N, C-alpha and C positions, 0 to 999 in steps of 0.2 A: 745566496750569490756571493762569490768571493770578491775580494778587493780588485783582483786582476780582471774578473769578468765585468765588474762595474766600470772600471776604467776603459775596457774595450768597448762597452756599449756607449759610453760617453764620447769616445773618440769616433766611433762610427756615426753617431748622431751629428757630430760636428763636421763630418766629412774629412777628418784628419786620419788617414790610413797609414799604417806603418809600412815602409818599404826599405830597400837596401840603402837609400840615401839618408833616411832620418832615424833608423833604428838605433836604439841605445841598449847598452848592457843592463840587464836587470839583476841587481845584487840581492834583492830580498829573498829570503828562504822559500816563501810560498811560490814565487815564480820559478825558482830553480827546481823545487820539488815537482811543479807542474811540468817543466821541461823534461825532467828525468822520467816522469810517468809516461809522457808521450814517446820519448826516446826508447823506452823498454816495452812498448806495446808490440804484440806479435805483428811481424811483417814491416816494422818500421826500422829505425836506425840501428838498434842492437843486433838485428839480424846480420848485418854486414860489419858493424864496428864493435860488436861484443857488448855485453851488459854493462860493463864499466868503461867502455871506450878503449879497450885494450887492443882492438883490431883483431882481425882473423885472416883467413885465406882470401877473403873477398875485399874487405875494407881496411884502410890504414888505421894505425894507432892514433887516437885523438887525445891521448893523455901525455904524449911527449911534447917537446918544444918546437916541432917542425910542422909547417903547413905546406901542403902542395899547392893549394889554391889561394894562398894569402891568409894572414891571420887577422884578428880583430873582429868585432861584432858585425861590421858591414859585410866583410868578405864571407864570413861563416853564414850569415843570413842569406846572402846571395847564392852561395853554394847549395844551401838547403832549398831555397825557392826555385832555382832554375836547374838544379842537379848537375851532374857531369855525365851526360849521356854516353860519351865515348868510352867511359870507364864503367858504365852500367848503373850509375846512380840516377834514379828517376828525379824529375822535378816534383817537389812536394806542394807547389803553389795551388794545385787544384784539390789537394786532400787536407791541407792544414790552413787555418786562418793566419793572417799576418801576426796576430798576437801569439798563436801557438808556435809559429816559426821563430819569433823573438824569444820565447821561453826556451825552446830547444837550442837555439844558437847560444843563449846565455848559459845554459847547462853545459853545452859542449865546451865553451871557453872555461867554465869552472873546473873542468876535468884536468886542465894542464897541471902537471907535476904531481898527480895523485899516485902514480906508479902502481897501477892495478896489477894483480897477479896475472901471470901468463901473458903479459904485454908483448905485442908483436915487436920483434927486434927492430930498433931504429935503423940498423944497417940495411934492412929490407927496404925501409922507406927511403934511405939515402940512395940505394940502387935505382929505385923508381924515380927519384928526383933527378938523378944524374941523367937517366934516359930522357926525362922530360926537358931537362936543361938543354940537351942537344937538339931537341925538337921545339924549343920555346918559340921560335919564329913561327912555326906551324900552328902551335896551340895558343900562343900569347898568354902563357901562364906565369905569373910572377912567383918565384920560389922564395918565400920569405920566412924567416924565423917567426914563430908564433907571436912574439911580443911586438911585431911591427904592424 
């Protein structure tokens, strides 16, 4: 049993479940490696965001400095948990445990500034953000740089 698994079991036994209000960034390498492993499983995150978070024709670049749905661990966790159904991203809350979502969210945040090869052009993301900015009243999506 890994340290992360032991902590998850202890948290579940105490009734303290991770959610978007209390999630924290996991900086330890074991948690980031676990998040990367989940991210790259067939049919999961890498399918739409690329193996290194570079983005593709479906999903945006996760390694640049811009977030469409808000940056920070709580926003990323919430996006993973509830998805973005209007954009085709499913809610993962029924397929991943809260601990797994925390690991994936931490891994995604760790991708910032990695400049992976074949990264989706940020201008493509800017165009999408501009369209969303015009519709922000409809979607209520804050368009924040990743560091906020």
